C-alpha positions, -999 to +999 in steps of 0.1 A: +354+269-418+361+232-425+393+233-403+372+247-375+347+218-378+376+193-377+391+210-346+357+210-329+352+173-338+386+164-324+380+183-291+345+167-287+360+133-294+388+138-268+362+149-242+339+120-249+368+095-247+379+110-213+343+107-200+339+072-212+373+062-197+363+077-164+334+053-162+360+025-157+385+042-134+384+033-097+372+062-076+369+047-041+399+040-020+404+025+014+439+033+025+455+019+057+490+019+073+501+006+106+531+006+130+541-011+162+548+013+191+567+000+221+542+013+247+512-002+264+479+001+245+462+023+271+490+048+269+490+049+231+452+052+229+450+079+256+474+099+235+459+095+200+423+100+211+430+137+215+428+155+181+451+183+193+479+158+196+478+151+159+496+185+155+526+167+170+528+138+146+505+142+115+524+152+083+494+173+072+495+194+104+532+202+097+528+212+061+522+249+070+535+260+104+517+293+099+482+279+093+454+291+115+437+265+137+406+264+159+389+240+181+353+234+193+340+210+220+359+188+244+389+171+229+389+133+231+351+133+229+327+127+200+317+161+185+352+177+191+362+195+160+396+207+149+396+233+120+425+246+099+429+273+073+460+280+052+469+301+022+487+271+007+467+251-017+484+219-005+469+225+030+437+245+022+409+249+046+388+222+064+380+205+097+381+172+113+355+159+138+356+130+162+325+110+153+328+080+176+351+065+202+353+029+212+373+036+243+407+020+243+402+005+208+391+028+180+385+065+171+364+074+140+368+108+124+351+128+096+374+150+077+357+178+058+378+195+032+364+230+022+392+245+000+407+241-025+381+214-032+351+202-012+351+166+000+343+145+030+365+116+040+360+092+069+392+083+088+400+062+118+427+050+142+427+015+158+449+002+186+456-035+191+477-049+219+505-072+206+523-076+239+520-059+273+542-031+261+537-032+223+507-017+205+499-019+168+483+014+156+464+013+123+455+046+106+429+044+079+415+068+054+386+065+030+387+085-002+360+090-029+370+108-061+337+115-079+331+109-116+344+125-139+372+137-117+383+101-111+400+103-145+428+121-127+435+089-107+451+075-139+478+102-135+486+100-098+486+071-073+461+081-046+469+050-025+506+057-025+503+095-020+479+093+010+494+061+023+529+077+024+514+106+044+497+082+069+530+063+073+550+095+079+524+104+106+527+070+122+565+071+121+563+105+139+539+091+164+562+062+172+591+086+178+570+109+199+556+082+222+588+062+225+611+091+235 
């Protein structure tokens, strides 16, 4: 009986330590990546404002070629929603909605993850003209990992993980638009 009390005390102490540690672990992330594409700003913006085109360059859209997709609304307009569903946990189920478009400059999205975990993440793409035929595209993503799950951020680098995926998508976008 005494050994059971010791084991119980150790387990409670470990849980308490983890919960206290989680109070001090960052849970909000603002992740951005950018790339310069050798095309005029209007051409780049008119391509990226259509959510369906993300299937041609986004790393996430290519993670399961067999995933089911669906669309609601008018693509390239606020309210347009692109949904996905996959049996792979790395892809899961969710949807992305265009929330706002500042024509020729910026598109704001809301990504709603449904499975394997529920979460909502704002994202955006911005185009800036560098030269008549050069456009800088910035892809941004906001991530909030709620307490106490933010303790997991000690074991993996959210900034690097999502940032690498954004950069892969931007690299694919550059290849697609410059061909």
